[in-house]
N, C-alpha and C positions, 0 to 999 in steps of 0.2 A: 680548798681542794682536798685536804685531808678528810674533813667530815663528809664531803660529797662522795668520796670513795667509799667510806663506811656506809653511807646511806644506800649506795648502789648495791653493795653486798647484801644489806638487809632486805632491800626490795626484791632481790633475786632469790634469796634462800629462806627468808622468813616472812612470807606473805601476810600471815595473820598478824604477826608482831608489827610489821611495817604499817599495815592498815590501822592498828590500834595506836601507833605512835603519832599519828596525825593530830591527836588531841593534846599532845604535850607542848609546852612552850618551847620556843626555838632552841634555847640553850640545852634544855634537858633532852629534847629530841635528838640533837646532834650527839650528845653524850651517850644516850641509849643506843643509837645506831653503832657508835664506836665500840661499846661493850659487846653488843651482839656480834659484830664482825670479828672482834678479837676472840670471842669464845669459839667461833667457827674456825679461826686460824689455829687455835689450840688443838682442836680435833684433827685438823689436817696435819699438824706437826707431829702428833703422837701416832696417828693412824697411817700415815703415808708408808707404803710397803717397802720402799727402797729408794736409794739416791737417784737412780735414773728416772723413776716415775714421780719424784716429788714435784708437786705443783708450786706455784710461786709463793703461796701462803706458807706452806711448810718450809720452803727454802729460807724465807725471810726470818723465820724464828730459829731454824736449826743450822743453817749453813753460813755461820760466821765464826771465824776462829775464836776459840775460847781464850779468855784472858790468862795471863801467866798465873794469876792467883786463883782462878776458878777452874783450871783445867783438870784438877784432880777431885772435883766435887763429888763424883760418883765412882765408887770402886767396883761396882757391878759391871759385868761384861754383857748383861742382857740389854739388847737394843732399846727396849721399852724403858728400862730404868735410866739409861743414858739420855733418852729423849726428855724424860720428865726432869732429870737433873739439869739439863741444858735449859729447859723452859724456866726453871727456878732462877737461873742466872739471868736470863733475859728479863724476867719480872723485876729482879733487883735493879737492873739497869734502867728499865722503864720507870720504875717508881722513883729512882734517884735522878732521873732526867739525864742520864749519862749514856744512853744507848746511841751509838753512832749510826746515823742514817745518811744516805746520799743527799746531795743538794736537792732542794724542793723540786727543781725543774727536771731532775733525773730520777725521781722516785717512781717505783712501781706502785700499783694499787695496794699490795700488802704493806709496803713501806709507809704509804699515806695512812693506812689503817693503824699501824703501830704508833705513828705520831699522834693521831687523833685519840687513840686509846690512852696514851701516856698523859695527855692533857686532861682527859675526862677522869681518869683514875685519881690524879692528884687533886683536881678541883673538887671532886665529890667524896674524896677520902674513902675510896672503896678498898676494903681490906684485901691485901695481896693473897691471903689464904684461900679466898673464894676461888681464885683461878688455879691454884695448886690442887684444890679439891676437884675441879673440873678435869684437870689433866689426869688425876688419879682415877676418876670415873671412866675416862676414855681408855686408860690402861686396863682397867678391870674389864671393860667391854671386850677387849681383844683377847683376854685370858679366860673369861668365864663364859661358857656356852649354854649353860642351863642354870635355872634357879629353882631349887627344890620347893621353896615356900614363898608365900606372899610377903612374909616378914623380911626375907632376904632381898627380894626384888624391890620392895618399898624402901629398904635401907639404901640400896643402890640409887634409886631414883631421887631420894632426898639428898644424898650426898653429892650427886653430880648435877642434875637439873636444878635441884634446890639451891645449889651454890650459885648458879647463874642467875636464878630469880632473886637471890639475896643481894647479889651485886647490882642488879637493876633497881632493887628497892632503895639502895643508897642514892641512886640518881633521882628517883621519883620523890623521895623524901617521905618519912613516916613520923607520926607524932606519938607513937606508943611502942615500947620495946617488944610487945607481943606481935606486932605487925610483921616482924621478920620471920617468925615461925609460920605465920600464915603465907608469907611469900614462898617459903620452903615447900609448904603443902601445895601451893599453886604449881611450882616447878615439878613436883611429883605427879600432879594431875595431868599436866601437859605431856610429861614424859610417858605416862601410862597410855594416854590417848594416842601418842605417836607410835607406841609399840603395837597397839591394837590395829592401827592403820597399816602398819608395816609387817604384819604377821607373815605374809607370803614372801616378801623380800628377805626378812631375817631368816626364815626357814631355809630359803635357797642358799643363804650364806652359812648355814650350819648352826644358826643360833635359834634357840627357843626361849622366849621371854615369858610366855604364859607359865605360871608356876606349875611344876610337875604334880604337886599335890592336887591342883585343880583339875588337871587333865585326868588324873586317876578318879577323882570324885565324880566327874561327869562322864566317865567311861569313854574317853576319847584318847586315842593313842598317838604317839609320835609318828607312827607310820601314816595314820589318817591325816595328820597335819602335813606331812611331806607330800601327800597325794592331793591335798586341797579338798578333802571331803567336807561337804557342808550338809550335815544331817541334823537330826533333832538334838543329838548330844552336843554337837558344835554350837548350835544356836543357844542352847542352855548355858554352855560354857561362856560364850561371848556376852550373853545377857547379864550373866553374873559379873563379868569384868566391866561392862559398861556401867552397871549400878555402882560398882566400887569406885570407878573414876568420877561419877557424879557426886558421890559422897565427899571425895577429895575436893572437888570444885566448890561444894557448899562450905566445907571447912575453910577453904581459902577465902571465899567471899565474905566470911565473917570479919576479916581484917581490913576490908576495903575502907571502912569508915575512918581508919587511922592513916590513910594515904593523903598526901597533900592535895588540897582542893583547887590547885591552879590548872587543872586539866589532867594532872597525873592520876587522880582517882578514876576519872572517866576512861583514861587509857588502860589502866589495869582492869577495870570492869569490862571493857571491850574485849580485852584478851581472854578473860574468863568466858564471856558470852560466845566469842568465836570458837575457841577451842572446845568448849562443851558442846557447841553446835555440831561439831564433827561426830559426836556420839549419836546425834539424831540421824545423821546421814548413814551411819553404820546400821542403825535400826531400820531405816527405810529400805536399805538394800537386803533386808532379811538376814543381816549379820554375815553376808557373803563378802569377805574382804579379799577373796582370791580372784574373783572375776574382774574387779576394777577397784583401785584404791579409793576409799571414801574421801571426798573433798567437799568443803563448803565453798561454793563458787558464786560469783556474780551477785544477783539480787538477794540471795539467801544471806549473804554477809550483812547487807544493809537491813535485812529483816531481823537480825539479832540486836540491832542498836537499841530498840526500846527496852530490851532486857538490860543492856549495859547501862542505860540511863537510870533505870529503876534501882539497879545495884549501886550505882554511884551516889544516888540521892538518899540511900538508906542511912538512917541514923543509928548510933550505937544502941544495942539491945532491941532494936526493932526487928520484926520477923523478916526473913529473906524472901524475895520473890521466888516463886516456884521454878525449879529447873525441870520443866516438863518436856518430854518428847513431843514434837508437833502433832503426831498422829494421836497420842493419848490426850493431848489438850483438846483436839477437835472432838474426840469421842465424848469427853466429859462435857464440853460445851453443848454438844447435841443433846445430851441427856438433860 
């Protein structure tokens, strides 16, 4: 029941990841779902605006009396600092196997997820620090509304989404220490793609993730962004960001040859193929991410599987398959 609850969370909130996880062996698939679901719970627990609005996931991590020895772990009065400190305590209990949960028959979905995650974290020896880094990334998201440079945004993506990817790499299994850095790069690539998809939503919430130095370079203002202006300046700006994301996917794909060959490599390759495919959708929409969110749906997901297969079969030092936009590939083929 515990892993089934985690699977349902993954299926609902991580469609690309859920699709890719089908290639994993059963034990790894269950653990990957548990890690994904727990990462989502971390965001809920840090991001929840207040006690009255807390959802079940946030409550499961935050609303349990602190132990007598842990109650003073955070001297800060800032709510975000307190939430991160409380999460650290929950992680200690999860990793020690001492977190008290209701009887199995009385558990909520978040309680089942916590149980599943504790089993997965201990079985695959996932470093606790990865989840602290994720929590700190969520905290930073709530405090930082603008990123002046790509260097600062990339650092944020690598520290937060990269930490989640590193945790999942522990489950998949790698044969080379460099593979972890490639996993971090994949996390950054997926995070940047998600930010490009969510430009409208983030702007409505008062956040601008597109580096301000890039807005200035392409002569596109924050006011234009707030009004959803799609002009030549915006298209050039987005074209630049899409190319940047593709470079990250290529760097990440270099490490696929060091992922375990039991289906894990194909799962990771599928994640790269699907996530990078969203960039194709952005291009097909003329870079207009305001009119409708770019999504890779239906048959187009299956259409990315040949690329995933080629990526998974690539040997060390062999050239990577081309990450070509579909339209560009068709044009070159016609020539």
